[in-house]
DRENVO-862013 format. One record per residue (C-alpha): x, y, z; residue in three letters. Coordinates in nm, 4 decimals, decimal comma. Each point is the difference from the previous one (the first is absolute). Last residue first. Layout:
<rs>
x: X y: Y z: Z residuo: ALA;
...
</rs>
This chain:
<rs>
x: 0,1509 y: -2,5063 z: -1,2554 residuo: LEU;
x: -0,0116 y: -0,3394 z: 0,1731 residuo: TYR;
x: 0,3624 y: 0,0344 z: 0,1279 residuo: ARG;
x: -0,0674 y: 0,2117 z: 0,2781 residuo: ASN;
x: 0,2786 y: 0,0849 z: 0,2067 residuo: GLU;
x: -0,1066 y: -0,0590 z: 0,3917 residuo: ARG;
x: 0,0434 y: 0,2822 z: 0,2556 residuo: LEU;
x: 0,2497 y: -0,0505 z: 0,2560 residuo: THR;
x: -0,1629 y: 0,1824 z: 0,3654 residuo: ILE;
x: 0,2391 y: 0,1938 z: 0,2238 residuo: LYS;
x: -0,1183 y: 0,3168 z: -0,0670 residuo: LYS;
x: -0,4079 y: -0,1133 z: 0,0667 residuo: ILE;
x: 0,1563 y: -0,1054 z: 0,3503 residuo: ASP;
x: 0,0869 y: 0,3414 z: 0,0274 residuo: ASN;
x: -0,3372 y: 0,1071 z: -0,1017 residuo: VAL;
x: -0,1942 y: -0,2254 z: 0,3397 residuo: THR;
x: -0,1308 y: -0,3298 z: 0,0069 residuo: GLN;
x: 0,0991 y: -0,1406 z: -0,2762 residuo: ALA;
x: -0,1333 y: -0,3856 z: -0,1479 residuo: GLY;
x: -0,0923 y: 0,1051 z: -0,3021 residuo: ALA;
x: -0,3571 y: -0,0546 z: 0,0443 residuo: LEU;
x: 0,0169 y: 0,2261 z: 0,2985 residuo: GLN;
x: 0,1541 y: 0,2233 z: -0,1878 residuo: MET;
x: -0,2138 y: -0,0073 z: -0,2699 residuo: VAL;
x: -0,2892 y: 0,0867 z: 0,1970 residuo: MET;
x: 0,1852 y: 0,2752 z: 0,1612 residuo: GLU;
x: 0,0851 y: 0,1379 z: -0,3355 residuo: LEU;
x: -0,3310 y: 0,0197 z: -0,1363 residuo: GLU;
x: -0,1547 y: 0,1823 z: 0,3038 residuo: LYS;
x: 0,2726 y: 0,2228 z: -0,0029 residuo: LYS;
x: -0,0284 y: 0,0904 z: -0,3568 residuo: PHE;
x: -0,4301 y: 0,0556 z: 0,0743 residuo: PHE;
x: 0,1000 y: 0,2195 z: 0,3180 residuo: ASP;
x: 0,1717 y: 0,2273 z: -0,2991 residuo: PHE;
x: -0,2886 y: -0,0352 z: -0,2241 residuo: VAL;
x: -0,2026 y: 0,0689 z: 0,2974 residuo: GLN;
x: 0,1943 y: 0,3138 z: 0,1222 residuo: GLN;
x: -0,0067 y: 0,1756 z: -0,3739 residuo: VAL;
x: -0,3575 y: -0,0635 z: -0,0182 residuo: GLY;
x: -0,1278 y: 0,1279 z: 0,3305 residuo: THR;
x: 0,2648 y: 0,3017 z: -0,0837 residuo: ALA;
x: -0,2092 y: 0,0773 z: -0,2951 residuo: GLY;
x: -0,2317 y: -0,3000 z: -0,0738 residuo: GLY;
x: -0,0253 y: -0,0684 z: -0,3914 residuo: LEU;
x: 0,2608 y: 0,2519 z: -0,1677 residuo: ALA;
x: 0,2257 y: -0,0737 z: 0,3147 residuo: LEU;
x: -0,0136 y: -0,3624 z: -0,0619 residuo: GLY;
x: 0,0846 y: 0,0445 z: -0,3355 residuo: TYR;
x: 0,3092 y: 0,1906 z: 0,1536 residuo: ILE;
x: 0,1101 y: -0,2287 z: 0,2407 residuo: ALA;
x: -0,0357 y: -0,2966 z: -0,2705 residuo: PRO;
x: 0,2399 y: 0,2504 z: -0,2544 residuo: ARG;
x: 0,3239 y: 0,0341 z: 0,2476 residuo: GLY;
x: 0,0479 y: -0,2530 z: 0,2633 residuo: ILE;
x: 0,3831 y: 0,0101 z: 0,1511 residuo: ALA;
x: 0,1678 y: -0,3373 z: 0,0920 residuo: VAL;
x: 0,2674 y: 0,0000 z: 0,2924 residuo: LEU;
x: 0,3165 y: -0,1633 z: 0,1326 residuo: ASP;
x: -0,0044 y: -0,1716 z: -0,3430 residuo: ALA;
x: 0,2954 y: -0,2905 z: -0,0706 residuo: GLY;
x: -0,2348 y: -0,2858 z: -0,1875 residuo: SER;
x: -0,1623 y: -0,1292 z: 0,3163 residuo: ALA;
x: -0,1243 y: 0,4011 z: 0,0341 residuo: LEU;
x: -0,1244 y: 0,0053 z: -0,3513 residuo: ALA;
x: -0,1996 y: -0,3765 z: 0,0226 residuo: LYS;
x: -0,1964 y: 0,0746 z: 0,2852 residuo: PHE;
x: -0,1010 y: 0,3592 z: -0,1768 residuo: ILE;
x: -0,0828 y: -0,1800 z: -0,3113 residuo: HIS;
x: -0,1908 y: -0,2803 z: 0,2155 residuo: GLN;
x: -0,1884 y: 0,2850 z: 0,1537 residuo: GLY;
x: -0,0859 y: 0,1044 z: -0,3502 residuo: ARG;
x: -0,0288 y: 0,2405 z: -0,1952 residuo: ARG;
x: 0,3399 y: 0,1144 z: -0,0393 residuo: VAL;
x: 0,0884 y: 0,1213 z: -0,3355 residuo: GLY;
x: 0,2704 y: 0,2391 z: 0,0500 residuo: SER;
x: 0,1910 y: 0,0945 z: 0,3184 residuo: ASP;
x: 0,2863 y: -0,1446 z: 0,2247 residuo: PHE;
x: 0,2124 y: 0,2181 z: 0,2684 residuo: VAL;
x: 0,3101 y: -0,1163 z: 0,0970 residuo: ILE;
x: 0,2361 y: 0,1049 z: 0,3131 residuo: PRO;
x: 0,3556 y: 0,0123 z: -0,0262 residuo: ALA;
x: 0,3044 y: -0,2027 z: 0,0095 residuo: ARG;
x: -0,1726 y: -0,3096 z: 0,0382 residuo: GLY;
x: 0,1760 y: -0,1720 z: -0,2912 residuo: ALA;
x: -0,0862 y: 0,3216 z: -0,2456 residuo: ALA;
x: 0,0846 y: -0,2227 z: -0,3178 residuo: ALA;
x: -0,2228 y: -0,3044 z: 0,1338 residuo: GLU;
x: -0,2667 y: 0,2277 z: 0,0732 residuo: ALA;
x: 0,0286 y: 0,1712 z: -0,3205 residuo: VAL;
x: 0,0214 y: -0,3067 z: -0,2080 residuo: TYR;
x: -0,3329 y: -0,1489 z: 0,1883 residuo: GLU;
x: -0,2066 y: 0,2730 z: -0,0495 residuo: LEU;
x: 0,0687 y: 0,0411 z: -0,4154 residuo: SER;
x: -0,2656 y: -0,2877 z: -0,0650 residuo: ASP;
x: -0,2421 y: 0,1753 z: 0,2448 residuo: PHE;
x: 0,0540 y: 0,3196 z: -0,1840 residuo: SER;
x: -0,0647 y: -0,1221 z: -0,2771 residuo: ALA;
x: 0,2357 y: -0,0191 z: -0,3116 residuo: PRO;
x: -0,0011 y: 0,2726 z: -0,2566 residuo: GLY;
x: -0,1817 y: -0,0031 z: -0,3099 residuo: GLY;
x: -0,1485 y: 0,3313 z: 0,0710 residuo: ASP;
x: 0,1720 y: 0,2742 z: 0,1641 residuo: LEU;
x: -0,2388 y: 0,2449 z: 0,2378 residuo: GLN;
x: -0,3456 y: -0,1171 z: 0,0882 residuo: ARG;
x: 0,0805 y: -0,3811 z: 0,0547 residuo: GLY;
x: -0,1179 y: 0,1114 z: 0,4213 residuo: GLY;
x: 0,2685 y: 0,2181 z: 0,0323 residuo: HIS;
x: 0,2956 y: -0,2869 z: -0,0716 residuo: ASN;
x: 0,0348 y: -0,0181 z: 0,3737 residuo: SER;
x: 0,2808 y: -0,0990 z: 0,2179 residuo: VAL;
x: 0,0391 y: 0,2277 z: 0,2765 residuo: TRP;
x: 0,4010 y: 0,0524 z: 0,1224 residuo: LEU;
x: 0,0780 y: 0,1166 z: 0,3780 residuo: GLY;
x: 0,2452 y: 0,2383 z: 0,1589 residuo: SER;
x: 0,1361 y: 0,1443 z: -0,3208 residuo: ALA;
x: 0,3280 y: 0,1402 z: 0,0327 residuo: GLY;
x: 0,1363 y: 0,0158 z: -0,3652 residuo: SER;
x: 0,1830 y: -0,3772 z: 0,0606 residuo: GLY;
x: -0,3335 y: -0,1064 z: 0,1322 residuo: LEU;
x: -0,1885 y: 0,1321 z: -0,3652 residuo: ALA;
x: 0,2431 y: -0,0769 z: -0,2384 residuo: ARG;
x: 0,0813 y: -0,3447 z: 0,1485 residuo: GLU;
x: -0,3691 y: -0,1083 z: 0,0047 residuo: VAL;
x: -0,0293 y: 0,1620 z: -0,3647 residuo: ASP;
x: 0,2597 y: -0,2938 z: -0,1492 residuo: GLU;
x: -0,1551 y: -0,2314 z: 0,1834 residuo: GLU;
x: -0,3235 y: 0,0583 z: -0,1654 residuo: SER;
x: -0,3508 y: 0,1010 z: 0,0139 residuo: GLN;
x: -0,0207 y: 0,3565 z: 0,2144 residuo: VAL;
x: -0,2701 y: 0,2069 z: -0,0636 residuo: GLY;
x: -0,0319 y: 0,2141 z: 0,3324 residuo: LYS;
x: 0,3425 y: 0,0929 z: 0,1466 residuo: VAL;
x: -0,0557 y: 0,0088 z: 0,4247 residuo: TYR;
x: 0,0998 y: 0,3269 z: 0,1459 residuo: VAL;
x: 0,0815 y: 0,0196 z: 0,3748 residuo: PRO;
x: -0,0711 y: 0,3036 z: 0,1388 residuo: LEU;
x: 0,2702 y: 0,3083 z: 0,0597 residuo: ASP;
x: -0,2215 y: 0,1740 z: -0,2700 residuo: SER;
x: 0,3564 y: 0,2396 z: -0,1150 residuo: TYR;
x: 0,2306 y: -0,3538 z: -0,0544 residuo: SER;
x: -0,2576 y: -0,2569 z: -0,0557 residuo: ALA;
x: -0,1224 y: 0,2190 z: -0,2569 residuo: ILE;
x: 0,3425 y: 0,1100 z: -0,1760 residuo: PHE;
x: 0,1535 y: -0,3657 z: 0,0358 residuo: GLU;
x: -0,3071 y: -0,0969 z: -0,1864 residuo: VAL;
x: 0,0076 y: 0,1953 z: -0,2834 residuo: ASP;
x: 0,3925 y: -0,0472 z: -0,0168 residuo: LYS;
x: -0,0615 y: -0,3349 z: -0,0691 residuo: PRO;
x: -0,1840 y: 0,0831 z: -0,3611 residuo: SER;
x: -0,3219 y: 0,1417 z: -0,0852 residuo: LEU;
x: -0,0559 y: 0,1953 z: -0,3446 residuo: LYS;
x: -0,3526 y: 0,0630 z: -0,0799 residuo: GLN;
x: -0,0564 y: 0,2575 z: 0,2457 residuo: LYS;
x: -0,3498 y: 0,0907 z: 0,0475 residuo: SER;
x: -0,2072 y: 0,2129 z: -0,2399 residuo: SER;
x: -0,0218 y: -0,2740 z: -0,2616 residuo: GLY;
x: -0,1525 y: -0,2225 z: 0,2367 residuo: TYR;
x: -0,2979 y: 0,2374 z: 0,0144 residuo: VAL;
x: -0,0249 y: 0,0567 z: -0,3873 residuo: THR;
x: 0,0407 y: -0,3963 z: -0,0507 residuo: ASP;
x: -0,2905 y: -0,0314 z: 0,2431 residuo: MET;
x: -0,2463 y: 0,2307 z: -0,1827 residuo: THR;
x: -0,0826 y: 0,3525 z: 0,1315 residuo: GLN;
x: -0,2940 y: 0,1620 z: 0,0301 residuo: GLY;
x: 0,0308 y: 0,0094 z: 0,3674 residuo: ILE;
x: 0,3634 y: -0,0898 z: 0,1148 residuo: GLY;
x: 0,1207 y: 0,3129 z: 0,1456 residuo: SER;
x: 0,3679 y: -0,0855 z: -0,0169 residuo: GLN;
x: 0,3320 y: 0,2007 z: 0,0910 residuo: TYR;
x: -0,1116 y: 0,2254 z: 0,3401 residuo: ALA;
x: -0,3148 y: -0,2515 z: 0,0196 residuo: GLN;
x: 0,1737 y: -0,2983 z: 0,0718 residuo: VAL;
x: -0,1486 y: -0,0582 z: 0,3174 residuo: ILE;
x: -0,3850 y: 0,1592 z: -0,1256 residuo: PRO;
x: -0,0438 y: -0,2745 z: -0,2973 residuo: MET;
x: -0,3057 y: 0,1448 z: -0,1572 residuo: ALA;
x: -0,2877 y: -0,2025 z: -0,1402 residuo: LEU;
x: -0,1556 y: -0,0385 z: -0,3208 residuo: PRO;
x: 0,3137 y: -0,2332 z: -0,1397 residuo: PHE;
x: -0,0087 y: -0,0233 z: -0,3813 residuo: THR;
x: -0,1012 y: -0,3289 z: -0,1918 residuo: PHE;
x: -0,0434 y: 0,0262 z: -0,3158 residuo: ASN;
x: -0,2132 y: -0,2982 z: 0,0428 residuo: ASN;
x: 0,1886 y: -0,2513 z: -0,2622 residuo: ARG;
x: 0,2977 y: 0,2151 z: 0,0988 residuo: ARG;
x: -0,0606 y: -0,1194 z: 0,3548 residuo: ASP;
x: -0,0189 y: -0,3427 z: -0,1023 residuo: THR;
x: 0,3810 y: 0,0208 z: -0,1782 residuo: GLU;
x: 0,1749 y: 0,0406 z: 0,2489 residuo: ARG;
x: 0,3627 y: -0,0243 z: -0,1529 residuo: ASN;
x: 0,1672 y: 0,0652 z: 0,3077 residuo: GLY;
x: 0,1073 y: 0,3623 z: 0,1726 residuo: GLY;
x: 0,2964 y: 0,0683 z: -0,0077 residuo: VAL;
x: 0,2271 y: 0,0781 z: 0,3166 residuo: THR;
x: -0,2137 y: -0,3182 z: 0,1548 residuo: ALA;
x: 0,2337 y: -0,1851 z: 0,1002 residuo: ASP;
x: 0,1609 y: 0,1731 z: 0,2867 residuo: ALA;
x: -0,2893 y: 0,0141 z: 0,2430 residuo: THR;
x: 0,2401 y: 0,1069 z: 0,2852 residuo: LEU;
x: -0,2147 y: -0,0980 z: 0,3302 residuo: VAL;
x: 0,1134 y: 0,2521 z: 0,3184 residuo: ILE;
x: -0,0816 y: -0,1376 z: 0,3657 residuo: ALA;
x: -0,1616 y: 0,1111 z: 0,3293 residuo: GLU;
x: -0,2053 y: 0,2944 z: -0,1934 residuo: ALA;
x: -0,0835 y: 0,1352 z: 0,3509 residuo: GLY;
x: -0,2017 y: 0,3437 z: -0,1775 residuo: ASN;
x: 0,2821 y: 0,2369 z: 0,0391 residuo: ARG;
x: 0,2569 y: -0,2529 z: -0,1797 residuo: LYS;
x: -0,2610 y: -0,0356 z: -0,2853 residuo: ALA;
x: 0,0087 y: 0,3602 z: -0,0270 residuo: MET;
x: 0,3808 y: 0,0508 z: 0,0163 residuo: ASP;
x: 0,0053 y: -0,2512 z: -0,2704 residuo: LEU;
x: -0,2068 y: 0,2231 z: -0,1933 residuo: ILE;
x: 0,1811 y: 0,3010 z: 0,0598 residuo: ASP;
x: 0,3792 y: -0,1548 z: -0,0701 residuo: ARG;
x: -0,1738 y: -0,1438 z: -0,3299 residuo: ASN;
x: -0,1219 y: 0,2982 z: -0,0897 residuo: ILE;
x: 0,3724 y: 0,1911 z: 0,0281 residuo: GLY;
x: 0,0956 y: -0,3487 z: -0,1659 residuo: ASN;
x: -0,1562 y: 0,1209 z: -0,3637 residuo: ASP;
x: -0,0236 y: -0,2899 z: -0,1929 residuo: LYS;
x: -0,2545 y: -0,1421 z: 0,1792 residuo: SER;
x: 0,0460 y: -0,3270 z: 0,1791 residuo: MET;
x: -0,3323 y: -0,1933 z: 0,0327 residuo: TYR;
x: 0,0103 y: -0,1205 z: 0,4049 residuo: PHE;
x: -0,2181 y: -0,2608 z: 0,2001 residuo: GLN;
x: -0,0796 y: 0,0663 z: 0,3550 residuo: PHE;
x: -0,0009 y: -0,2506 z: 0,2349 residuo: TRP;
x: -0,2614 y: 0,0392 z: 0,2718 residuo: GLN;
x: 0,0022 y: -0,1799 z: 0,3419 residuo: PRO;
x: -0,3666 y: 0,0644 z: 0,1899 residuo: THR;
x: 0,0411 y: 0,1811 z: 0,3569 residuo: ASN;
x: -0,0650 y: 0,3767 z: -0,1691 residuo: ALA;
x: -0,2886 y: -0,1146 z: -0,1635 residuo: GLY;
x: -0,1249 y: -0,1360 z: -0,3057 residuo: GLY;
x: -0,2494 y: 0,2613 z: -0,0708 residuo: ALA;
x: 0,2479 y: 0,2831 z: 0,1227 residuo: GLU;
x: 0,2970 y: -0,1147 z: -0,1573 residuo: ARG;
x: -0,1639 y: -0,0519 z: -0,3519 residuo: ILE;
x: -0,1788 y: 0,3158 z: 0,0537 residuo: GLU;
x: 0,3829 y: 0,1563 z: 0,0606 residuo: GLU;
x: 0,1340 y: -0,1539 z: -0,2538 residuo: LEU;
x: -0,2284 y: 0,1730 z: -0,2284 residuo: THR;
x: -0,2877 y: -0,1332 z: -0,1889 residuo: CYS;
x: -0,0144 y: -0,2205 z: -0,3576 residuo: SER;
x: 0,3203 y: -0,1458 z: 0,0055 residuo: ALA;
x: 0,2789 y: 0,0331 z: -0,2282 residuo: TYR;
x: 0,2753 y: -0,0098 z: 0,2356 residuo: SER;
x: -0,1449 y: -0,3058 z: 0,1415 residuo: SER;
x: -0,0290 y: -0,1115 z: 0,2884 residuo: ALA;
x: 0,1118 y: -0,2908 z: 0,1497 residuo: THR;
x: -0,2570 y: -0,1810 z: 0,2966 residuo: TYR;
x: 0,1851 y: -0,2204 z: 0,2677 residuo: ILE;
x: -0,2261 y: -0,2174 z: 0,2051 residuo: THR;
x: -0,2903 y: -0,0550 z: 0,2344 residuo: GLY;
x: -0,3152 y: -0,0749 z: -0,1457 residuo: PHE;
x: -0,1868 y: 0,3064 z: 0,1213 residuo: ARG;
x: 0,2985 y: 0,2359 z: -0,0973 residuo: ALA;
x: -0,0492 y: -0,1694 z: -0,3611 residuo: VAL;
x: -0,3563 y: 0,0854 z: -0,0442 residuo: GLY;
x: 0,0859 y: 0,3368 z: 0,1412 residuo: LYS;
x: 0,2905 y: 0,0747 z: -0,2592 residuo: ALA;
x: -0,2233 y: -0,1280 z: -0,3172 residuo: SER;
x: -0,3148 y: 0,2706 z: 0,1317 residuo: ALA;
x: 0,2178 y: 0,3306 z: 0,0195 residuo: ARG;
x: 0,2094 y: -0,2013 z: -0,3358 residuo: GLU;
x: -0,3631 y: 0,0887 z: -0,1661 residuo: ALA;
x: -0,3015 y: 0,1056 z: 0,1597 residuo: ALA;
x: -0,1153 y: 0,0840 z: -0,3556 residuo: VAL;
x: 0,0442 y: -0,4016 z: -0,1043 residuo: ASN;
x: 0,1295 y: -0,1786 z: -0,2586 residuo: ALA;
x: 0,2381 y: 0,2736 z: -0,2220 residuo: LEU;
x: 0,0506 y: 0,1839 z: 0,3087 residuo: GLY;
x: 0,2073 y: -0,2856 z: 0,0916 residuo: HIS;
x: 0,2640 y: 0,2347 z: -0,2109 residuo: ALA;
x: 0,3536 y: -0,2000 z: 0,0164 residuo: ALA;
x: 0,0583 y: -0,3119 z: 0,1489 residuo: VAL;
x: 0,2391 y: -0,1163 z: 0,2541 residuo: PRO;
x: -0,0134 y: -0,3408 z: 0,1485 residuo: ALA;
x: -0,2079 y: -0,0329 z: 0,3326 residuo: MET;
x: 0,1673 y: -0,2932 z: 0,2281 residuo: ILE;
x: 0,0076 y: -0,3400 z: 0,0369 residuo: ILE;
x: 0,1964 y: -0,1721 z: 0,2572 residuo: PRO;
x: -0,2611 y: -0,0791 z: 0,2885 residuo: ALA;
x: -0,1740 y: 0,2472 z: 0,3008 residuo: SER;
x: 0,3449 y: 0,1813 z: -0,0269 residuo: LEU;
x: 0,1758 y: 0,0819 z: 0,3085 residuo: GLN;
x: 0,2543 y: 0,3105 z: -0,1350 residuo: GLU;
x: 0,3853 y: -0,0403 z: 0,0934 residuo: GLY;
x: 0,1059 y: 0,0078 z: -0,3054 residuo: ALA;
x: -0,2253 y: -0,3236 z: -0,0947 residuo: PHE;
x: -0,1384 y: -0,1929 z: 0,3131 residuo: LYS;
x: -0,2823 y: -0,2235 z: -0,1681 residuo: THR;
x: -0,3565 y: -0,1398 z: 0,1372 residuo: THR;
x: -0,0861 y: -0,2960 z: -0,2416 residuo: THR;
x: -0,0948 y: -0,2671 z: 0,2618 residuo: ASP;
x: -0,1031 y: -0,3305 z: -0,0735 residuo: PRO;
x: -0,3355 y: -0,1588 z: 0,1916 residuo: LEU;
x: 0,1604 y: -0,3014 z: 0,0171 residuo: GLU;
x: 0,3226 y: -0,1889 z: -0,0587 residuo: VAL;
x: 0,0959 y: -0,3274 z: 0,1108 residuo: ASP;
x: 0,2200 y: -0,0645 z: -0,2565 residuo: ARG;
x: -0,1809 y: -0,3305 z: -0,0759 residuo: LEU;
x: -0,0265 y: 0,0195 z: -0,3954 residuo: VAL;
x: 0,1496 y: 0,2436 z: -0,2455 residuo: HIS;
x: -0,1433 y: 0,1070 z: -0,3017 residuo: PRO;
x: 0,2777 y: 0,1050 z: -0,3257 residuo: ILE;
x: -0,0653 y: 0,3457 z: -0,1209 residuo: ILE;
x: 0,0898 y: -0,0326 z: -0,3607 residuo: LEU;
x: 0,2563 y: 0,2498 z: -0,2155 residuo: LYS;
x: -0,0813 y: 0,0983 z: -0,3516 residuo: HIS;
x: -0,4013 y: 0,0349 z: 0,0606 residuo: ASN;
x: 0,1064 y: 0,3595 z: 0,1010 residuo: PHE;
x: 0,1263 y: 0,0845 z: -0,3066 residuo: ALA;
x: -0,3708 y: 0,0165 z: -0,1192 residuo: LYS;
x: -0,0838 y: 0,2962 z: 0,2262 residuo: GLU;
x: 0,2671 y: 0,2150 z: -0,1444 residuo: ASN;
x: 0,0381 y: -0,1888 z: -0,3673 residuo: GLU;
x: -0,3423 y: 0,2273 z: -0,0696 residuo: ARG;
x: 0,1170 y: 0,3531 z: 0,0235 residuo: TYR;
x: 0,3705 y: -0,1069 z: -0,1825 residuo: THR;
x: -0,2176 y: -0,1473 z: -0,2698 residuo: PHE;
x: -0,1973 y: 0,3797 z: -0,0026 residuo: ILE;
x: 0,0189 y: -0,0547 z: -0,3337 residuo: ASP;
x: 0,1243 y: 0,3706 z: 0,0105 residuo: GLY;
x: -0,0095 y: 0,1105 z: 0,4082 residuo: ALA;
x: -0,2295 y: -0,0755 z: 0,2508 residuo: GLY;
x: -0,3791 y: 0,0978 z: 0,0612 residuo: SER;
x: -0,1730 y: 0,0128 z: 0,3460 residuo: SER;
x: 0,0347 y: 0,3290 z: 0,1294 residuo: ILE;
x: 0,0008 y: 0,2258 z: -0,3422 residuo: TYR;
x: -0,3094 y: -0,1927 z: -0,1709 residuo: GLY;
x: -0,1468 y: 0,0282 z: 0,3468 residuo: TYR;
x: 0,0397 y: 0,3645 z: 0,0324 residuo: GLY;
x: -0,0956 y: -0,0020 z: -0,4165 residuo: GLY;
x: -0,2786 y: -0,1859 z: 0,0300 residuo: LYS;
x: -0,1911 y: 0,1748 z: 0,3637 residuo: PRO;
x: 0,0241 y: -0,2134 z: 0,2687 residuo: ILE;
x: -0,3038 y: -0,1551 z: 0,0790 residuo: VAL;
x: -0,0689 y: -0,2869 z: -0,2073 residuo: GLU;
x: 0,3756 y: -0,1510 z: 0,0162 residuo: LYS;
x: 0,0136 y: 0,0143 z: 0,3594 residuo: ALA;
x: -0,2572 y: -0,2476 z: -0,0606 residuo: ALA;
x: 0,2236 y: -0,2092 z: -0,2130 residuo: GLU;
x: 0,3109 y: 0,0611 z: 0,2325 residuo: GLU;
x: -0,1570 y: -0,1037 z: 0,2664 residuo: LEU;
x: -0,1006 y: -0,3758 z: -0,1513 residuo: ASP;
x: 0,3574 y: -0,0145 z: -0,0679 residuo: TYR;
x: 0,0950 y: 0,0736 z: 0,3307 residuo: MET;
x: -0,1830 y: -0,2783 z: 0,1784 residuo: ASN;
x: -0,3513 y: -0,1141 z: 0,1010 residuo: ILE;
x: -0,1006 y: 0,3766 z: 0,0753 residuo: PHE;
x: -0,3419 y: 0,2180 z: 0,1698 residuo: ASP;
x: 0,1485 y: 0,3504 z: 0,0836 residuo: ILE;
x: -0,0421 y: 0,1875 z: 0,3814 residuo: ALA;
x: -0,0284 y: 0,3657 z: 0,0100 residuo: GLY;
x: 0,1131 y: 0,3291 z: -0,1780 residuo: GLU;
x: -0,0801 y: 0,0756 z: -0,4205 residuo: ALA;
x: 0,0190 y: 0,3371 z: -0,1142 residuo: THR;
x: 0,1295 y: -0,1491 z: -0,3387 residuo: SER;
x: 0,1742 y: 0,2202 z: -0,2544 residuo: ALA;
x: -0,2502 y: 0,1618 z: -0,2227 residuo: GLN;
x: 0,0581 y: 0,3779 z: 0,2004 residuo: TYR;
x: 0,3763 y: 0,0014 z: -0,0769 residuo: ILE;
x: -0,0530 y: 0,0622 z: -0,3517 residuo: MET;
x: 0,0647 y: -0,1849 z: -0,2851 residuo: GLU;
x: 0,1889 y: 0,1551 z: -0,3043 residuo: MET;
</rs>
C-alpha cells in the first residue's frame, strides 16, 4: 500500500508546453498506484480515448475582419465574476498527487479566480479547503449520497456551513467502472476521506469498496431531497441523453453537468463532447450546462462553449499541475487554458464568451 509521504511536496512554477507534456512529467512524480488511479479509464479505455478525439468531430471556422482585439474571457455566472468560463472539476484524493492536497489546489484555483468544486472523497476537510481557497472564492460541493439520510443531512449541513453555493450530485457512479489499471496495480487508497468518514474511511480500500458504501440506487426523489433540504442549486452530473435532461429538470435540478466521468465508468459509451449537443438541445436554455471530460486544449473549451456549455470543468490536468507545482502549478494549468482560449477567440473572431456561444461550428466531413 502506498504511503502519503510518497506523494510530491512540490510548490513553485513549472515548465511545460502543453497538457500532454505535463502528464508525462507528472507520471514521474506521482507514485505508480496513484498515477494509475488518476490517469486511467474503464475497460478497453475506448470512451476515455474518444473523449479527446471527439473534439475533432467539429471544426472552428477562422473568421476575419471581425474587429476583435484582446478577447475577454471574463464570465458572470450565478452572480459570480469569473476570470474565465473554466472551473475546477471534482476529483477525489488530491493527496495522491501532492501532500498539500486540496489545500493547494483550492489555493491555485482561487488565485486564478474561478469556481472550485470539492469532492466528497477529498483528502482534506471542507474547513481546510474553504480556508485555503478563501471566503470570497466560490465553492461547490460534489456529493456522493450515503445510504443513510441522517449522514446525508450531516454532510449537506457541513457543505453549507463551509460556504458551498451549489451541490453537484454525481449520478453516474452508483458502482465503480471496470478500472483494470487499479486491479493490476493492486491499488487501494492510502489516504483518509475525512468528509465522509461517518460511513467511509478510504484507507486501504479499493474504489469498488468506496462506491459500495455509497447509495447505489439513485432516483429523481434524491434530487428533490437534496434541493429541498439544502436549499441550494443542485447540478446533476453525468447527464448524456435527452431523457436524462427531462428526468433531472423534472426532479428540481437547477443545472446539468455533461460528463462521462472522464471515461472512468461505462466503457463503450459516447464521448462527453458528442453528448453535449443533444443535452443542450433538449435543455433548450432551461438550465445552465457544465461540461467536462477530455479537455486538453483551449480549442476544446471553445468548442464546448459553442456547443451549448456555459462552463467547462478541468480535472486531470489540474491534478498533474498540482503534482508538479502545488498551488502554483494548478494556477498555471488554468492560465494555460485561458491563454489558449484567448488565442482561439482572436482567430475565430469572438470578442467575448457570449460571442463564442453565437458561433456555429462546422461538421468535420473528413473523418
